[in-house]
C-alpha positions, 0 to 999 in steps of 0.5 A, a space after each residue: 463486478 469490480 474486485 475492489 467493490 467489496 473494499 470498506 468505505 471509503 476505499 471502495 469509493 476511491 477505487 471506483 473513482 480511480 478506475 472510472 477516471 484512469 481505467 487502471 491503478 496501482 495505489 490507493 494512497 494520495 499523491 504528491 502533485 509536483 506540477 499543475 495538471 499532473 494526473 493522480 497516477 503520476 502523483 501517487 508514483 511521486 509520493 511512493 518514490 519520495 517514501 522509498 528515497 527516505 527509507 533506511 537501507 535494507 535490511 530493516 523491519 518495516 510495518 506498512 499500515 494500510 496496504 491498499 492494493 499491496 503495491 508498495 508492500 510488494 515493492 518493499 519485499 522485492 527490495 529486500 526489506 523484512 516487511 509486514 503489511 496490515 489492514 483491517 479489510 479482509 477484501 484488501 488482503 485477498 485482492 493484494 495476494 491475488 495481484 502480488 502472490 499468496 506469499 505477500 506478508 499481508 495480514 488482516 489486523 487493526 493497528 490497535 490489535 497489532 501494536 507491540 507484536 514485533 519491533 520495527 525500524 522507525 528511523 529514516 535516512 
């Protein structure tokens, strides 16, 4: 059984397609296709690279809403950001912590239930 099978819809379907088409994947977000014929994995990395290029330098607080597989969250932690990740899917939390370590700051919360709990830096450079 694939560990993403229990993700909530539509992430379970998207994960299945990525796994079927590419065998392995790091992200569940959409991609930035910079050229024709580019595969989704490279496009996802381009989207992540673009995000990181616009972040305010560390230290600052970041709230990642929708952690996917926790890849971006883990990279933000490693880059020195004070980051918190949330998702309403407990299965994503388990998957991400299993993949990136139990100390990953990921919590099973809906944005509506989390808003106002902490202040986060919203500006980008």
